[in-house]
Backbone bond lengths (Angstrom), bond angles and torsions (degrees), N, CA, C in turn:
res aa  C-N    CA-C-N  psi(-1)  N-CA   C-N-CA  omega(-1)  CA-C   N-CA-C  phi
1 M - - - 1.503 - - 1.486 109.86 -
2 S 1.325 115.94 127.02 1.479 121.34 -179.54 1.501 110.72 -72.46
3 R 1.322 116.69 162.18 1.444 120.19 179.00 1.456 110.90 -64.19
4 E 1.318 121.24 -27.37 1.492 124.21 -176.82 1.553 106.96 -67.15
5 E 1.283 122.25 -22.22 1.381 125.13 -174.88 1.537 111.93 -90.85
6 H 1.374 117.21 -8.40 1.478 119.16 177.00 1.507 113.33 -80.99
7 H 1.290 118.65 159.22 1.375 127.42 176.88 1.505 108.78 -64.83
8 P 1.355 116.84 144.31 1.534 120.55 177.13 1.562 114.12 -50.30
9 L 1.408 115.33 -35.77 1.473 115.79 179.63 1.477 112.16 -68.39
10 V 1.321 116.63 -35.15 1.548 121.75 179.69 1.530 106.98 -70.74
11 N 1.340 116.67 -42.60 1.475 116.86 177.54 1.549 110.35 -64.47
12 L 1.295 118.71 -33.95 1.482 121.98 172.53 1.507 112.58 -59.50
13 A 1.317 110.96 -46.85 1.532 114.78 -176.99 1.553 107.57 -65.09
14 R 1.328 118.24 -43.73 1.416 120.45 -177.46 1.573 112.64 -63.68
15 Q 1.268 114.10 -45.68 1.548 117.55 175.74 1.484 110.92 -58.52
16 T 1.328 114.10 -41.57 1.530 120.07 -179.28 1.517 108.86 -59.65
17 I 1.302 114.86 -55.20 1.508 118.60 176.90 1.470 115.77 -56.67
18 E 1.347 118.82 -48.62 1.405 120.00 -177.77 1.566 109.25 -62.27
19 T 1.341 118.03 -45.09 1.457 117.77 -177.79 1.574 109.60 -64.90
20 Y 1.306 115.20 -43.85 1.475 117.21 179.37 1.464 117.69 -61.81
21 V 1.336 115.94 -45.09 1.448 122.78 179.84 1.570 110.97 -67.97
22 R 1.339 114.15 -38.43 1.536 113.84 -176.37 1.507 108.28 -86.93
23 E 1.309 122.64 -38.73 1.433 123.31 -168.19 1.491 114.98 -116.12
24 G 1.320 122.43 -6.46 1.467 128.81 175.71 1.478 109.99 68.63
25 R 1.273 120.29 25.51 1.500 122.01 177.82 1.410 113.72 -129.46
26 Q 1.385 117.35 148.96 1.489 121.66 179.10 1.515 110.79 -90.40
27 I 1.353 114.77 139.81 1.428 115.79 -176.15 1.552 108.81 -90.54
28 S 1.344 119.30 167.03 1.467 119.75 174.29 1.579 107.34 -99.87
29 P 1.372 115.11 153.59 1.407 114.10 179.05 1.518 114.79 -65.12
30 P 1.275 117.08 153.58 1.482 119.58 178.01 1.533 109.81 -71.30
31 I 1.341 111.98 153.18 1.475 120.68 -179.05 1.552 111.78 -63.64
32 D 1.299 115.95 -40.34 1.482 124.24 -173.70 1.561 114.26 -88.06
33 L 1.401 113.18 58.74 1.415 116.11 -174.59 1.536 112.93 -75.00
34 P 1.298 118.74 140.25 1.488 116.43 169.85 1.442 113.18 -64.92
35 P 1.320 119.40 158.06 1.455 125.67 -178.22 1.537 113.70 -51.16
36 E 1.330 121.20 -40.43 1.435 123.74 -179.57 1.503 111.65 -68.11
37 A 1.313 118.93 -16.39 1.483 122.42 -176.32 1.553 109.99 -93.77
38 R 1.336 116.23 -10.31 1.478 120.50 -176.68 1.525 110.70 -92.23
39 R 1.221 116.73 -23.96 1.469 120.02 -177.17 1.621 112.04 -78.87
40 R 1.329 116.43 170.50 1.436 119.92 178.70 1.541 109.79 -98.69
41 A 1.345 118.08 133.65 1.436 119.23 -178.40 1.530 105.34 -173.86
42 G 1.399 116.24 149.21 1.400 124.09 171.62 1.508 108.95 -63.16
43 A 1.250 120.57 154.41 1.441 124.97 -176.07 1.581 110.53 -152.82
44 F 1.325 115.61 143.11 1.422 123.89 173.13 1.502 111.09 -115.49
45 V 1.339 118.35 139.30 1.423 121.28 172.32 1.528 106.96 -117.88
46 S 1.344 113.59 122.58 1.512 118.83 -175.32 1.534 106.45 -118.00
47 L 1.360 112.84 135.46 1.449 120.44 -178.76 1.586 107.77 -119.19
48 H 1.332 113.88 135.61 1.378 120.05 176.21 1.555 107.01 -127.82
49 A 1.323 115.08 148.11 1.537 120.06 174.28 1.493 103.02 -135.69
50 R 1.314 113.12 128.43 1.470 124.06 178.54 1.539 111.86 47.29
51 G 1.372 111.80 43.82 1.508 120.08 174.17 1.569 113.68 82.40
52 E 1.316 119.23 -5.13 1.500 126.00 179.07 1.482 113.04 -105.98
53 L 1.375 113.38 137.09 1.431 115.61 176.28 1.541 112.87 -55.48
54 R 1.261 115.81 136.81 1.529 122.97 -177.89 1.554 112.98 -119.04
55 G 1.379 113.10 -19.21 1.453 116.58 177.19 1.482 108.26 170.02
56 C 1.321 117.65 147.10 1.431 126.59 -175.06 1.520 110.51 -156.05
57 I 1.329 118.73 110.11 1.419 123.18 177.74 1.472 108.56 -138.09
58 G 1.390 116.37 140.78 1.414 120.03 176.35 1.497 114.54 -160.51
59 T 1.295 112.69 -176.25 1.491 118.64 179.33 1.498 109.82 -126.74
60 I 1.302 117.52 133.31 1.457 120.74 179.79 1.479 114.40 -68.33
61 E 1.317 113.71 -38.12 1.443 121.76 174.98 1.521 111.01 -128.14
62 P 1.322 118.86 156.66 1.426 118.64 -171.90 1.509 113.87 -63.66
63 T 1.363 115.93 141.59 1.438 123.05 -179.55 1.533 105.52 -119.57
64 Q 1.315 120.89 -16.66 1.410 125.39 -174.18 1.572 111.30 -116.57
65 P 1.280 115.66 165.88 1.554 117.24 -177.87 1.514 115.99 -60.04
66 N 1.386 117.32 -28.14 1.430 118.83 179.22 1.540 110.49 -154.06
67 V 1.307 119.82 176.04 1.410 125.06 -174.37 1.562 110.55 -67.56
68 A 1.342 115.99 -36.62 1.454 121.74 179.31 1.590 109.98 -55.93
69 L 1.373 115.40 -48.86 1.421 118.99 179.49 1.454 114.12 -70.03
70 E 1.342 114.67 -29.65 1.508 120.55 177.86 1.563 105.72 -66.73
71 V 1.382 118.47 -44.64 1.461 119.56 -179.56 1.533 106.50 -67.66
72 I 1.254 128.08 -40.85 1.394 125.81 -176.08 1.625 109.61 -63.36
73 H 1.355 115.17 -46.49 1.438 117.12 176.82 1.573 112.00 -62.73
74 N 1.369 117.51 -47.64 1.424 117.54 -176.57 1.537 112.25 -72.63
75 A 1.258 120.29 -24.65 1.426 122.09 176.31 1.548 111.23 -64.80
76 I 1.367 112.34 -43.63 1.458 114.26 176.78 1.493 115.80 -65.06
77 M 1.362 109.73 -40.40 1.512 117.02 176.88 1.525 112.23 -60.34
78 A 1.383 116.07 -47.74 1.422 119.57 177.20 1.492 118.01 -58.31
79 A 1.291 115.26 -37.06 1.445 124.53 178.70 1.570 113.11 -77.53
80 T 1.326 118.39 -28.02 1.448 118.22 -172.07 1.520 114.46 -130.69
81 Q 1.308 121.36 -9.07 1.435 120.43 -173.73 1.540 116.57 -127.63
82 D 1.444 117.81 -0.19 1.426 118.76 -179.78 1.513 105.57 -67.05
83 P 1.386 120.59 118.90 1.391 123.22 -173.51 1.558 114.97 -63.78
84 R 1.290 115.65 -14.58 1.452 119.47 -179.20 1.542 116.74 -81.58
85 F 1.418 112.87 -10.52 1.446 117.45 -172.17 1.596 106.49 -140.12
86 P 1.343 116.83 154.84 1.405 121.93 170.53 1.559 107.82 -70.56
87 P 1.252 119.64 161.74 1.454 127.27 175.15 1.534 113.29 -55.63
88 V 1.237 122.31 137.39 1.447 125.25 178.49 1.455 107.99 -58.70
89 R 1.305 121.13 137.49 1.468 125.16 177.44 1.482 111.39 -104.96
90 P 1.293 120.86 157.17 1.499 122.50 -176.14 1.453 112.20 -55.65
91 A 1.375 122.96 -36.60 1.436 126.25 -179.42 1.572 110.47 -64.95
92 E 1.293 117.72 -22.91 1.476 117.63 -179.52 1.484 115.27 -86.83
93 L 1.321 119.95 -13.54 1.489 123.78 -177.14 1.482 114.53 -47.42
94 A 1.291 117.13 -50.77 1.494 122.16 -174.30 1.498 110.17 -61.53
95 D 1.345 119.54 -27.79 1.483 121.50 -179.03 1.510 115.28 -85.65
96 L 1.342 119.17 -5.41 1.378 119.00 -169.75 1.584 107.55 -79.60
97 E 1.345 110.64 136.31 1.535 120.37 164.97 1.483 106.86 -106.87
98 I 1.324 116.38 130.23 1.485 119.40 -173.34 1.540 109.07 -120.89
99 S 1.299 119.74 132.60 1.423 125.23 167.40 1.561 108.79 -121.73
100 V 1.347 110.23 154.15 1.450 118.77 177.30 1.527 107.43 -128.64
101 D 1.350 115.61 130.14 1.416 124.36 178.95 1.526 107.04 -114.18
102 V 1.324 114.13 123.06 1.484 118.40 177.35 1.565 102.06 -108.11
103 L 1.298 113.56 127.04 1.500 124.89 -168.26 1.613 108.32 -94.21
104 S 1.317 114.03 141.55 1.388 124.18 164.93 1.575 108.22 -74.84
105 P 1.341 116.24 157.24 1.470 112.73 176.94 1.549 109.63 -65.35
106 P 1.400 117.10 139.11 1.411 117.36 -177.92 1.525 114.75 -67.23
107 E 1.338 115.72 143.31 1.495 118.21 175.08 1.550 113.62 -121.42
108 P 1.268 115.97 139.47 1.501 118.04 -174.79 1.543 107.80 -68.56
109 V 1.302 117.80 141.59 1.425 122.83 170.29 1.561 110.94 -121.56
110 N 1.328 118.17 143.67 1.407 122.63 -172.88 1.452 110.13 -92.44
111 S 1.357 121.09 -7.24 1.434 123.40 -176.67 1.488 116.75 -152.70
112 P 1.292 124.39 140.99 1.451 119.75 176.86 1.527 114.26 -60.49
113 D 1.371 116.30 -15.49 1.498 120.81 179.38 1.604 107.99 -65.39
114 R 1.269 116.98 -17.34 1.439 121.13 -179.01 1.559 114.70 -91.83
115 L 1.336 110.71 6.58 1.510 117.38 179.18 1.547 111.41 -107.83
116 D 1.241 118.02 152.94 1.485 124.70 177.96 1.615 103.97 -145.93
117 P 1.358 119.49 112.52 1.434 119.52 -173.46 1.505 110.40 -67.31
118 K 1.238 124.58 -16.11 1.503 123.22 175.80 1.471 111.06 -83.94
119 K 1.321 118.05 -32.69 1.542 122.46 -178.36 1.516 112.25 -92.94
120 Y 1.340 119.24 -45.72 1.496 124.72 -172.07 1.435 112.36 -112.22
121 G 1.359 114.24 142.48 1.437 121.90 163.43 1.536 106.13 -80.17
122 V 1.358 119.03 165.06 1.431 122.08 177.54 1.490 111.96 -130.99
123 I 1.302 116.24 144.86 1.441 122.83 171.79 1.487 108.08 -122.80
124 V 1.301 119.39 124.16 1.518 124.82 175.60 1.472 106.53 -106.34
125 Q 1.329 116.77 138.29 1.441 123.12 -176.45 1.505 110.56 -137.17
126 S 1.354 116.06 132.94 1.462 122.04 174.37 1.515 102.75 -138.49
127 G 1.309 119.03 108.96 1.420 124.19 -175.93 1.463 112.12 60.54
128 Y 1.288 123.42 -125.13 1.400 125.19 177.33 1.596 114.64 -85.86
129 R 1.245 115.63 -7.74 1.429 116.63 -174.32 1.603 108.60 -93.48
130 R 1.319 111.20 135.27 1.457 119.72 -175.30 1.514 109.40 -134.00
131 G 1.277 118.11 137.70 1.498 121.44 174.53 1.450 108.34 -131.14
132 L 1.352 116.44 137.60 1.517 123.90 -176.73 1.487 109.35 -123.28
133 L 1.315 113.08 142.97 1.438 120.52 173.21 1.533 106.32 -133.05
134 L 1.358 116.48 130.26 1.457 122.34 -177.18 1.586 105.49 -73.50
135 P 1.349 114.31 157.73 1.518 114.85 177.99 1.543 111.23 -80.66
136 D 1.291 112.30 165.21 1.581 122.02 169.34 1.495 109.80 55.57
137 L 1.372 114.47 49.57 1.451 120.64 171.28 1.530 111.53 -95.29
138 E 1.337 116.30 138.97 1.417 121.47 177.58 1.547 111.83 -54.72
139 G 1.316 115.48 130.39 1.452 122.39 178.57 1.478 116.63 86.42
140 I 1.323 116.96 -6.57 1.563 123.05 -179.00 1.521 103.18 -106.88
141 D 1.368 113.35 94.41 1.419 121.29 -177.71 1.517 117.19 -107.76
142 T 1.307 116.02 -14.11 1.496 114.53 -179.86 1.592 108.00 -126.80
143 V 1.327 110.52 162.22 1.423 117.55 179.03 1.483 110.71 -65.88
144 D 1.370 118.75 -43.47 1.374 121.98 178.35 1.550 114.17 -53.43
145 C 1.343 113.42 -46.68 1.500 121.94 178.82 1.597 108.94 -59.60
146 Q 1.333 116.52 -45.22 1.462 125.43 -178.24 1.543 106.79 -56.88
147 I 1.413 113.80 -53.58 1.404 117.91 -174.79 1.465 112.27 -65.39
148 D 1.285 119.26 -42.37 1.461 126.22 -179.86 1.518 112.28 -55.31
149 I 1.406 113.52 -48.17 1.475 117.56 179.06 1.534 109.68 -65.12
150 A 1.354 118.28 -44.62 1.481 119.42 179.49 1.585 112.99 -57.43
151 R 1.352 110.03 -40.29 1.488 118.55 176.03 1.502 112.20 -58.47
152 R 1.330 115.90 -48.63 1.395 117.16 -177.23 1.518 113.60 -69.31
153 K 1.359 115.28 -37.07 1.499 116.97 172.35 1.526 114.93 -53.07
154 A 1.357 114.00 -33.00 1.501 120.01 -177.51 1.455 110.18 -90.93
155 G 1.337 121.04 -7.88 1.469 121.68 -173.86 1.568 111.25 71.95
156 I 1.300 118.23 30.53 1.446 122.44 179.11 1.545 106.39 -99.81
157 G 1.328 112.66 125.56 1.536 119.92 -178.34 1.485 111.84 -67.14
158 P 1.335 117.69 157.85 1.478 124.29 -173.18 1.587 111.92 -67.40
159 N 1.319 118.83 -17.17 1.471 119.91 -178.97 1.602 111.05 -109.05
160 E 1.331 116.08 -1.77 1.447 118.80 175.66 1.487 114.21 -67.58
161 P 1.234 123.70 137.78 1.458 125.20 171.67 1.544 112.72 -59.32
162 I 1.340 118.04 142.05 1.436 120.86 -178.05 1.508 110.54 -134.97
163 R 1.264 116.63 154.89 1.460 120.92 162.43 1.499 108.75 -103.81
164 L 1.303 118.67 145.50 1.453 122.68 -179.19 1.514 109.66 -115.74
165 Y 1.353 112.60 143.07 1.454 121.44 173.16 1.526 106.48 -134.77
166 R 1.285 115.28 148.75 1.483 123.15 175.57 1.506 109.36 -121.64
167 F 1.309 112.14 156.45 1.445 122.51 175.92 1.508 112.50 -150.71
168 T 1.327 118.39 157.57 1.412 118.81 171.76 1.545 108.74 -107.84
169 V 1.290 119.20 168.83 1.434 123.10 174.45 1.518 111.67 -131.21
170 E 1.316 112.53 155.69 1.496 119.78 164.53 1.533 100.94 -105.17
171 R 1.320 117.85 115.92 1.487 124.95 179.66 1.481 113.06 -100.48
172 Y 1.239 116.49 127.99 1.422 124.03 -176.75 1.565 110.95 -123.95
173 H 1.402 114.21 131.88 1.439 121.78 -177.34 1.456 110.73 -111.77
């Protein structure tokens, strides 16, 4: 797929990462933002290289004035600050596959029966610890699996009480 076929938010994430990795500077958002980039929402930027996760950082709720700035910030973080991976090097840029998830506001759910790992992302919370898992991820086919991974990401034990939240995403490739 050529870059021209990618969504503007994905192109923005790619331009952000390439500029930051090569030049060490943050870009400004373009003037002609699509409507979905002008609103406020949490957003995740996910990087894959040769089919493997290479970085994923995001915000559950908005921290920036609009989605475009949220994507710019999180693209830099995904490429350089994901603690699971070393920073992206210039030689890796051509291999990166980038997706952007724009999140709906999280809503509390009173039962795992109200979750669906294909449709909803999940947030598990115990005290100040929160773990999030995006929806429709390869290999995550059950609610129990989704909750278990989110618990582990937050350092929440299997027997600790949790509050559950769900959200939807608009996923752009």
